[in-house]
C-alpha angles and dihedrals in degrees: 000000000000121000108207135189088221136356119285124222108286092235089056093050088049092052091048090053091047089053093047087052091199125137089258138359116203125214120196132185121187120243122228091227093048137277128054140282104228131192133174134211132188118206090275109027149005116266132205101222135029128158106180096055089045089056092047090051092052088048092058091045097047103034101036106023096036093230114179136212099040112275126258123209124209107210142160087266094053131264116332124197130199124192133182127236136168092273096047128271140343118214115202107212132177115255110251112194112198129231116235123245125211096216142006115271112260093244094065103022098098093056097042108031092095108072101007114140101173139003125201137150149203131202092283110024143040113220125207123188111209130199097258146000091252089062088056094047095044097044114125108201126221093221094186090057094045088050085066087075088069113213092346112106131221120228121187119195142170141171113274118254117262113284095021125138094239132056094220140000135214147177131204131209126182106163089151088066094042096266111115091184125349112224096217123355115195093186098064091061089067082074103027094053097059091039093053095037088059093051097041098038096229132108096209119061139161116232130198122200102205103206121136089268092035131189143206128224131187106216132194127187110218109173112281092357134072121208114209116187132193145135130263124214119213108221106179142330133208147146127245114204108190115207093244092067102252102134119214128183117201130199122179123199138147092011094304128102123220126206124188119206120204110273095023089118116059089209089063100246089150093063116171134198134180117262136146109264114246119236113275115205105305095335112121117233116263119263093236138042117261131190109264129177123246099250113216118198120205091276086067094237115138117243130179132209127033119338136161131190133197130192131183128201110284096016123127118218117007117264124231116252126199114256109220123212119258116270113256126219118255 
């Protein structure tokens, strides 16, 4: 995710998302009255609703920027709230009840006709309930055929087998929007939760998204809202200091990368000052001074010049990592 002082050109945000090549890249701009404007881009297009990148954005704000109270995000799908609890985070989503379909769309009918129980859709996804959880886990998608749906995603779901940890399982494919399979998709549970709550007769359910990476969500139906809870794992943190003086701060967690541009925080957490950049690898120092941020490691001591930190699960303090010079054009 990128925290910006103001919106970039949409074509530039799309180019950044394409370069990241993740399921979604989130862009956030602070609001004068509080909260954040939030948008999401897949590698090929902007999307109107994304839960997982919202959760990752909140994780950076709460765990690494110390923001309190919990952040609110103003999006094209309404206002989304994220709160922290002992087990992780709770994402407050609008309930999206589906519309039933009489038949499978022609693009996906050949690969799903055998075993499909129900078909329904929302504005962004087609949902297919299959006969059992094993069919969901063993499904081999024809991505070229699914891409025929355009930017609309395909979600397959089923009730978990007896004795399983989850109540229902799902998988999500959106190749037409540059996402062959989304590892974990918070937004689809705004529809799956009311669907399965109606069938199972309970308002609290455990969901498993059975992608290769996989993920678990604790879901609760609360009237017109759906609460989806889960944990975020902080993978590594660092700062990139480009030679032209535009300071970026990058935080990576839950499979998404975060970058802070100067001025993104009204409180001034991205302070800059003018110093001569230090040598990085074999790159010669710049001929002129450029504004650079005072980089603070986890010890709290101020450092200047390029620095990068990496941390793995279970490690103590972050370890320094060599910052390589930028690749030059031939």
